[in-house]
N, C-alpha and C positions, 0 to 999 in steps of 0.2 A: 817842490819834495820829491822824493824819493819814493816810488811805487813799492809795496812788497812785494812782485811778481819781479819789478826789475832792479830789488835787494836782494833776491835769491837766483839772478842770473847774473849780478856782478860779483856775486861771493863765494857762487859754484866753484871747491878748487879741480884741482885734475882727477881725482878718484870721483867726480858728479859727472865732468864732462857731458857722455854721453846721455846720461840723465836730463841734463839742461840743454842738452839741443836736441832731445824730444818732448821737453816742455817748451822750447822756442818755436817749435813747428807745431804745435797742433794750442799754442796759446789761442788761436780765436776759439776754439773746441771748447778749451777749459773752464775760457771767461764769459760763456754762453750765454751763462742764466741773466748776466748781468743786463741783454740787450732786452730785457722785462720788466716791467712792475716790479720795484722791491719786495713787496705784497707777494710776488709768489714766488720769490726765490728760495724759502723753506722749500716749496712743495716740488721745485724742479730740482732741488738738491736731495730731495728722498732718495734712495735705494732699492730703482726697483719696485715699482708700487703695482707692478701689474703682476710680478712673481710674487708678492705677498700677499695680494688676495685670491691666490690660485692655492697660494701653503694651505688654508683652511680647507679647502675643497681634498686636495689633492691626502692630508693628513685622514679627515674621514672614510674616504674611497678608501683608504689604504687599512681601515680598520677593519673594514666591512669583509667579511670572510666570503660574501656572496658575490660570484661572476655574474657580472653586470653587462647590460648589452648597451646595445648602444643610448637609446632612447631612454633607459633605469638611468644612465650615468649623464646624460645630457639635464634631465629631472632632477637630479641630485646634485649636479651644481648648481641650477639654477635654484633650486630650494636654499641650500648653502651659501651662493654671496645674496638673491635678498633677503636673506636671515644676516649677514654680515653688512651690509651698507645701512644698517643702524647704528652701527657705531664708528663710520666713517669722520674722519675731518671735514670739515666745508671748507673750498677753498677760499683763503686768506683774500682781499680783494678782487673778488667773481664780478664787482662793477665794473673792473679796469676788461674785463675778458672781451666786449665790443670794439676796442681799443687794438685790442693786439688781432684780433679777426683782420680787423680793417685795416692792418699796415703798419698804423702808428710807430716810430721811431723811438724805441727806447735807449735811455744811454745811464747806465749807473743808476738803473732801476728812476728814474725821473723818465719824465717824457721832452722829448728833444724838439725844441720850436724849430721849425725848418724855417730859414730865410730865405725870401723872391730873390732867386738872379738877377 
């Protein structure tokens, strides 16, 4: 069975030669999310969750026409994030976190059973 990645590499024409080479070079990084439980994949693939968290803070602090000192700015940021966390999604598969922390190996989203040598 040909994997989509391999199919892409095999069918890449000459005009994509540099792109295909870069994708092949970075294959481990690009497919790294598959080394975690499948339940976590959609969270790992989320585009920059840290940036989206601070977007609310940046939006509100720019709209206030008040000059903020460090202490006031931190207080406003804290209150805005505390309010925003009420609508954050919980991690799917959070029961798998202890396995990830312990370093259990996953392949294609499934726990990989290591055989004794």
